[in-house]
C-alpha positions in Angstrom: 32.0 55.5 11.0 34.7 56.3 8.5 34.2 55.7 4.7 36.7 52.8 4.7 34.9 51.1 7.7 31.5 51.5 5.9 32.9 50.2 2.7 34.5 47.2 4.4 31.4 46.4 6.2 29.3 46.6 3.1 31.8 44.4 1.2 31.8 41.7 3.9 28.0 41.6 4.2 27.6 41.6 0.4 30.0 38.6 0.2 27.9 36.8 2.8 24.7 37.5 0.9 23.2 39.8 3.4 23.3 42.9 1.2 23.0 43.4 -2.5 23.5 46.4 -4.8 20.5 48.5 -5.9 20.2 51.6 -8.1 22.7 54.4 -8.4 22.0 57.6 -6.6 21.2 60.6 -8.9 22.2 64.2 -8.5 24.6 65.9 -6.0 28.3 66.4 -6.3 31.0 63.8 -6.9 30.6 60.3 -8.1 27.2 58.6 -8.1 26.7 56.4 -5.1 25.4 52.9 -5.1 22.4 52.1 -2.9 22.6 48.8 -1.0 19.7 46.9 0.3 19.1 44.0 2.7 18.6 40.8 0.8 15.3 39.3 2.0 16.5 35.8 0.9 19.4 36.0 3.4 17.3 34.5 6.2 14.0 34.1 8.0 12.9 33.7 11.6 10.0 31.9 13.3 8.1 33.0 16.4 5.7 30.5 18.0 3.3 30.6 20.9 1.6 27.4 22.2 -0.9 28.0 25.0 -4.5 29.0 25.9 -6.0 26.4 23.6 -4.1 27.3 20.4 -0.8 27.3 18.5 0.3 30.4 16.5 3.3 30.5 14.2 4.7 33.6 12.6 7.4 33.8 9.8 9.6 36.9 10.1 11.8 38.5 7.5 15.2 40.1 8.0 13.6 43.4 9.1 11.5 41.6 11.8 8.3 42.0 9.9 5.6 39.3 10.0 5.3 37.9 6.5 3.1 34.8 7.3 1.0 33.8 10.2 -1.3 30.9 11.1 -3.2 29.9 14.2 -4.6 26.5 15.0 -6.9 25.5 17.9 -5.9 22.6 20.1 -7.7 20.8 22.8 -6.7 21.8 26.3 -5.0 20.0 28.0 -3.1 18.7 25.0 -0.9 15.6 24.6 2.6 15.8 23.1 1.7 14.0 19.9 -1.2 16.4 19.3 1.0 19.4 20.1 3.6 18.1 17.6 1.0 17.8 14.9 -0.4 21.3 15.6 3.1 22.8 15.6 4.0 21.3 12.2 0.7 22.3 10.7 0.8 25.9 12.0 4.4 26.3 10.8 3.8 24.9 7.4 0.7 27.1 6.9 2.6 30.2 8.1 5.3 29.5 5.6 2.8 29.1 2.8 1.4 32.5 3.6 4.9 34.1 3.7 5.5 34.3 -0.1 9.1 34.6 -1.3 10.5 34.8 2.2 9.5 31.1 2.7 12.5 30.2 0.5 15.0 31.9 2.8 17.0 29.7 5.2 15.4 29.5 8.6 18.0 30.8 10.9 16.3 31.4 14.3 13.2 30.1 16.1 11.8 31.4 19.4 9.0 29.5 21.1 6.6 30.5 23.9 4.8 27.6 25.6 2.4 27.7 28.5 4.4 25.4 30.7 7.9 25.5 32.4 10.8 24.7 30.2 14.1 23.0 31.3 16.7 25.7 30.6 19.4 23.0 29.9 17.5 20.8 27.4 14.7 23.0 26.1 12.2 20.2 26.9 8.8 21.2 28.4 8.7 20.1 32.0 6.0 17.6 33.2 4.4 19.7 35.9 1.5 18.0 37.7 -1.7 19.8 37.2 -0.5 21.8 34.2 -3.5 23.5 32.5 -2.0 23.2 29.0 0.2 20.1 28.4 -0.2 16.5 29.6 3.3 15.1 30.3 6.5 16.6 28.9 7.4 17.5 25.3 10.6 17.3 23.3 10.1 20.6 21.3 13.8 20.8 20.3 13.5 17.5 18.6 10.5 18.8 16.7 12.0 22.2 15.7 15.8 21.9 15.4 15.5 19.9 12.1 13.9 23.0 10.5 16.8 25.3 11.2 19.6 26.0 8.8 23.0 25.0 9.9 24.1 27.2 12.9 20.6 28.4 13.5 19.4 29.4 17.0 16.5 27.9 19.0 15.1 29.6 22.1 12.2 28.0 24.1 10.8 29.4 27.3 7.6 29.7 29.4 5.0 32.1 28.1 4.9 34.3 31.2 8.7 34.8 30.9 8.3 36.0 27.4 5.4 38.3 28.5 7.6 39.9 31.1 10.4 40.6 28.6 7.8 42.1 26.2 6.7 44.4 29.0 10.3 45.5 29.6 10.9 46.2 25.9 7.6 47.6 24.8 5.1 48.0 27.7 4.5 49.1 31.2 8.0 48.1 32.5 10.2 50.0 30.0 11.7 52.0 32.8 12.4 49.0 35.0 14.9 46.1 35.3 13.6 44.1 38.3 9.9 43.0 38.1 7.5 40.2 39.0 5.0 39.5 36.3 1.9 37.7 37.4 -0.4 35.9 34.8 -4.0 35.5 35.8 -5.8 33.2 33.4 -6.6 29.5 33.0 -3.3 29.0 34.7 -1.7 31.1 37.4 2.0 31.8 36.9 4.7 34.3 37.4 7.9 35.5 35.8 10.9 36.8 37.8 13.1 39.3 36.1 16.2 40.5 37.9 18.6 43.0 36.3 16.7 42.6 33.0 17.1 38.8 32.9 14.6 36.1 33.5 15.2 33.8 36.5 14.4 30.3 35.2 15.5 28.1 38.1 17.5 24.9 37.9 14.6 23.0 36.3 12.8 25.9 34.7 10.0 26.1 37.3 10.9 29.4 39.0 7.8 31.5 39.2 5.3 28.6 39.3 3.3 30.3 42.1 0.3 28.0 41.4 2.3 25.3 43.2 3.1 27.4 46.2 2.2 25.6 49.4 -0.9 26.8 51.1 -1.8 24.9 54.3 -1.0 21.2 54.9 -0.4 19.5 51.6 -2.5 21.9 49.7 -1.2 24.4 47.0 -2.5 27.7 45.7 -4.1 26.0 42.7 -5.8 23.5 44.9 -7.1 26.3 47.1 -8.6 28.0 44.0 -10.1 24.7 43.0 -11.7 24.3 46.5 -13.3 27.7 45.9 -15.1 26.2 42.9 -13.3 28.2 40.3 -11.5 25.4 38.5 -12.7 23.1 35.7 -14.1 20.0 37.4 -11.3 17.4 37.8 -8.6 19.7 36.4 -6.1 22.2 37.8 -7.1 25.1 35.5 -9.5 27.9 36.1 -12.9 28.1 34.5 -12.6 31.7 33.1 -16.3 32.2 32.4 -17.2 31.2 35.9 -14.3 33.2 37.4 -15.3 36.3 35.5 -18.9 36.1 36.8 -17.8 35.5 40.4 -15.2 38.2 40.3 -17.5 41.1 39.3 -17.6 44.1 41.7 -21.3 43.4 42.4 -20.9 39.7 43.1 -22.0 38.4 46.5 -20.3 35.1 46.1 -17.9 34.6 49.0 -15.4 33.0 46.6 -14.7 36.5 45.2 -13.0 37.9 48.2 -11.3 34.6 49.0 -9.8 34.5 45.5 -8.4 38.0 46.0 -7.0 37.1 49.3 -5.3 33.9 47.9 -3.7 35.6 44.9 -2.7 38.7 47.0 -1.0 36.5 49.6 1.0 34.6 47.0 2.0 37.9 45.3 2.9 39.6 48.6 5.1 36.6 49.6 7.0 36.8 46.3 7.4 40.6 46.5 8.6 40.5 50.1 11.1 37.8 49.3 12.5 39.2 46.0 12.0 43.0 46.5 11.2 43.9 42.8 10.7 47.5 41.5 7.2 46.6 40.5 4.6 43.9 40.4 2.9 43.6 37.0 -0.6 42.0 36.7 -1.4 40.5 33.3 -3.6 37.8 31.7 -7.3 37.7 31.0 -8.5 38.1 34.5 -6.2 41.2 35.0 -8.3 43.0 32.5 -11.0 43.2 35.3 -10.4 46.7 36.7 -12.0 45.9 40.0 -10.1 42.6 40.5 -6.8 44.2 39.6 -7.3 47.1 42.0 -8.5 44.8 44.8 -5.4 42.6 44.4 -3.1 45.6 44.3 -4.7 47.0 47.5 -4.3 43.8 49.4 -0.7 43.3 48.3 0.2 46.8 49.4 -1.5 46.2 52.7 0.4 43.0 53.3 3.9 44.2 52.3 6.0 46.0 54.8 7.4 48.5 52.2 5.5 50.2 49.3 5.3 48.3 46.1 4.4 49.7 42.6 1.6 47.6 41.1 1.1 48.0 37.3 -1.2 46.6 34.6 0.4 44.8 31.7 -0.1 46.6 28.4 1.4 44.5 25.5 -1.1 42.7 23.3 -0.2 39.0 22.6 2.7 39.5 25.0 4.1 35.9 24.9 4.2 35.9 21.1 5.5 39.5 21.1 8.4 38.6 23.4 9.3 35.5 21.3 9.0 37.5 18.1 11.5 40.2 19.3 13.9 37.5 20.4 13.7 35.5 17.1 14.2 38.7 15.1 17.2 39.8 17.2 18.8 36.3 16.9 18.4 36.5 13.1 20.0 39.9 13.0 22.9 38.7 15.1 23.5 35.7 12.9 23.4 37.7 9.7 25.8 40.4 11.0 28.2 38.0 12.8 31.4 37.6 10.9 
């Protein structure tokens, strides 16, 4: 950029409180230059993940660095009132840990939640059998009052954020079209086409746990019938599942679980034709299980499919964190 362009940009950002002058440069030819620095009080961002029995809140500065973080355990499944209380408490504690940045105006919030989210309202969808939330939840009503005027709020499903994190930082950095499968207490998927998440009209695209099986049954009911679910609930018992899904297990539920998950994955892959299928979540850390599912999916599909193992740690929170930081940057630089 030319010197006039740089000078004008610095002047504009300084007037908006984004930059401030620092020390003078020393040495060299010509007039001494003035160093400018980003003003940390110009704004802050908030990244939140609610799922898997906990709520985590992170306060980010203008450089996208985590300055305060707090995690609270919640009962699972959780009711809206309890989730609201946990969100408020986690956010308040994260700001207490953030030091001076806590005084900066909160300009962006990105939220990952372990349930589908209506893309039009931001409300969590009441999905029967949800392993995390009972009923729906008005998260925009809880979080928008915390934002400074003109701030941005983004709320989406945790698997969607995980998929975006893998595209930005992980195993899918060379890809734009992927299916990301989460294997944990809940079974879910994210669909990414041309680098963008497909949410569906009501936010439930990718809910493969609700795929019809036979008759009126669904995939999640099939897994429950195999004895892998918490009694009376539509969520997997991870401890039980990990024991059954060992390579040396003789429990017939092991191979039936592989067949059920592989059939669901193969159906989605055949229908959408992604560049790769990504397997993530706690159960995907089981090498034998991951390889068994991959082998069955490849055998079921007419064309070859690349199956990869998710890499990003805390992927839902990582995806939300990057989005919140990017929104903060956009707002600070926008004239």
